N, C-alpha and C positions, 0 to 999 in steps of 0.2 A: 455308449455300452457296448462293453467288450466281451467276447466271447472266446473259453478256450474250446476249440473244436473235440478235441477228444475226451475233455470232461464233460462236453453235452452230449456226447455218443454214449457213455456211462450212463447218464441221466436217461436218454431215450430206451436204451438195453433195459434199463430197470422198471419201465412203465409195465401198468399191470394190463394193460390190453393187449400184449401179444399172447398167441397161444402155443408159440414154438421157438426154435431159434431163430434168432433175427439178424438180416445181412443190413448193414448201413452205409449211405453213403452221402457225401453233401450233394446239394442241390445248388446249382450256380443261378446268378442273375438277381438276387434280391439285392436290394440297396439298402435296406435297415434290419434284415432279420436274418437269421442261420436257419436254414431250412435243409432237412434231409428226406431221401428215398429210403422208405424201409420196406424191405421183402420179409414178409411174415407166411412162411409155406409158398402156397400160392396167392396169397393176398399181397397187395400192395397199396401204401398209403405214403402220406406227405407228413411228415411231422413237421413244424413250423416254432422255432424256440422265439416267440413273440417277446418272451419278457414281461416287465411290470409296465404298468400304465405309463405314458410317454405325454404327460401333460405340455411339455414345449411343443410337441405336435398335435397336441388336441387329440390323441388316439388313447382313448378308454377299452379295456380289453371287454367289458361288459356288451358296450355298444358294438364291436367288432362281431361278438357271438350273436346279436340280435340280429343284425344286417344278414351274418351268413346264414341262420334260420331262416330267416323271411326267404332271402332268395332262393335256398334249396327247396322251400316248400313250394315255389311255383316251378321248380327244375331248370335254373340256370345255374347253379353252382353245386358241387359236392358236396356230401353230408357229413358230419362231424362224427368220427369214431370213438375220439375220447378226447377230454380236455381237462386241465389241471392250471394251477396258477403258472402262468409262464410258457405253457407249453400245449399247443393245439394240433389233435392228429385229424386229417382229415382224406376222405377215400381219393385215391389216385387216379387221374385223367390220363389216358395216354393217348397223348394226339399232339399235334404241332403248336409250339407256342409261337403267336405272333409277335412279328417285330413292324416296324414302321412301314416297311415296304407291303407287307401282307395288308395292311389296314388302308393304304394308300390304292390297293389293287379295287378296283369300283365294285366287281362281283363281290368280292369278300365284305366291303364297305356297307351294301347292300343286304347281306347276311347280318350285320352287325346291328345295323340301325333297330329292325324290329326287338331284337333282345333286349336294348336298351329301353325300346317304348314299353315292354313289357314289363321290365323291372320297374318302370315309373307309374304303370297304370294297376299293377297287380300285388307288389311285394309290400305296400302300405297296410294292404288287410291281414299280414302276417307278420307285423310288428307287435310283440306281445313286453311289456313292462316298459321301462324307460327307453327311450333312444335322444340320441343328438341330434341337432341342426349342423348343417354345413353351410355357411357362408363365406365365401372366398375372402371378402373384404373384410371380415372379421378376424379371418384366419390372418390376414395379411399385419392388421394391426397388433395382433398378438404374436407374431413374429416378431415385429420392431421393438416390443417391450423385451423378448427373451433375447434379441441381439444386443441391445443397448446393456441389458444386465450383465450380459456374457462378454462385454466389451469387444465386440464382434470387429474386424478390420472392416465391414461394412458400414459401420456407424455414420461417418461422414456423407453417406449417401441416403440414409435411410428417410430424413426428412423430405427429401425430392420425390423417394418412392410412394412416400404415406400421401402425398399432394397428388400423385397421378392416381393412387387409391382411391382417395375421395371422388377424383373426377369420373374414373370407369364406375364406381357406384353410382353416381348421381345419373351417369347415361344409361344405367341398365333399369334402375326404376323399379316400380312394383312387380313382384314375379308372383304366379301360383306356385305355392308349395308342393312337393311329394317326395315320396324315398326316393334317394339318388345314390350313386355309385362313389361318386366325387373323385375317383383315382385311376381314371380310364387309361392307364399305360397300355400300350400294344401287348405288352407282356403278360396283360391281365387277362388275354383271351386266348383260350385254349381250343383248337379246332381239331375234332376227331374224325372229319370227313361228312357225318351226317348229322353234325350239331357243334354249335360254336358255344363253349361253357366259360362264364364269367368267374373270375376267382379273385382274390384279397378285399378283405372289407373293413379294414382298418379306419378308412376315413368316410365310411356310409354313413347315410344320415339324412334327414329333412332337409332340401335344397329347392335347388332351380333345374327345371329340365335342362333349358337351354346352357347351362353351365356344363353338365355333362358332355353335351354334343361340341360343346368347346372343348373341353377338354380331351375328348377323343382327338378333335382336330390338330390341337397343340402340340399333344405328344407325339403324333404320327406325321407332322408339320404336311398335312394335308393342303395340296394346292387349291386355289379358288373355286374352281370349277368341282371340286368334289365336295369341297363345303356346301354350296349350294346343292349340288345331289344329295348330298346328307340331309339338308334343313326340309326339302321337297319331301323327301322319302318319308319323313320323321312326321311332319306336319301336313301333308296330304296338299300341299300347295306352294307355289314358289314363294321366296321371303320376300316381302314387302322391305322398303328401305327402314323402316322403324325396326322391324325385326332383325334386320340385317346389321343395322348399327349396336343396338342391344347385344347382338351374337359376339361380333367385332370386340365390344367392350370386354364379355366375359372371357373372350380368345385371350387378349392380352393379359387378362387378370387371373389366367392359367398358365400363362407362362411366367406371371411372378410370382406366382405361387411356389411353382416348382422351383424356380430359383431361392426364394426365401427358405423354402423347405430346406434345400441343400446349404444356404449360408448357417443355418440352425445346426444343420448335423455336421457343419463343420467344427462346431466347438462341443457336441454334445454326443456323437457319434464315434466308436472306435472300430470300425471294420474296414476290410481291405478296398475301398471306396475312394477315389480321387473325386473327392467331393468339392474341391476347389475349383476344378476342372470343371465339374458338372455344374456348378454353379454361373461360371463364366458363359459355358454352352447356353443355359438358358437364359441369362441375362442377355445374351446376343439376339436369342428369338425373342423375347420380349420387346426389344426396341425395334424390331421390325413389325410385330404384331400392333404394337403402339402407335407407329407411325402410320400404318394403314385406318388404323382406326380414326386418328387424328383428321385424315383427308375426307371422311364421310361428312 
């Protein structure tokens, strides 16, 4: 996916949702989408140029909208102002976009946990119509097929990663399925001081609670003491050896998912992002997480 910024600005300016003259500026930070901040008089909105469905990333826009609407219904995410194929306009939240250090701050982490738990407990009651599932080990297998078809530079290592994938999936075992976010990067949390908002629902769907928690940890590189505090806060009890091992399997899987997402992006996305470096960064983290899992 390649986007001409000036051309996309013209598309944004022509949207029928504006009531006056608009001011448009690009928003930085996206790894797969072009985003704009639009001022329409006193109102501010974020416009996401989401493009078409992305089957290679298991991203379907109907599913993103379903997840966003469900999360908005329970007060976790800003609402939709307007949408049409390829473009999503949502309310702007004026707050601090988190980085990894913010999530690692234990006070912030303890505020994040109940938000994620609320999502898991309540959003499922507001899903209307079709909704995808998210199973990280299925995602890995799908990515492996896409990478082989695209003659990825990583092809020689795919069999190795798929063997580990099977090992991790077996360690996780059966799960209780509920509605999850599935892409809990630090930048998807926005803190306005009195509230933390959760954004970006591309990968949302029915999955495992424990994966969402492992996903928070992997993306923020939480240290072990913070991981244990997070699990205890979520479940109301310390993690026993069984839960801890399953959690660590999911954490390794989460790192592998981010690495394989980047591998696929290397050959399918055309944005100003160094996907090769991002792949290596996440593979390095995966190797550490996998070694920690094997010691249990």
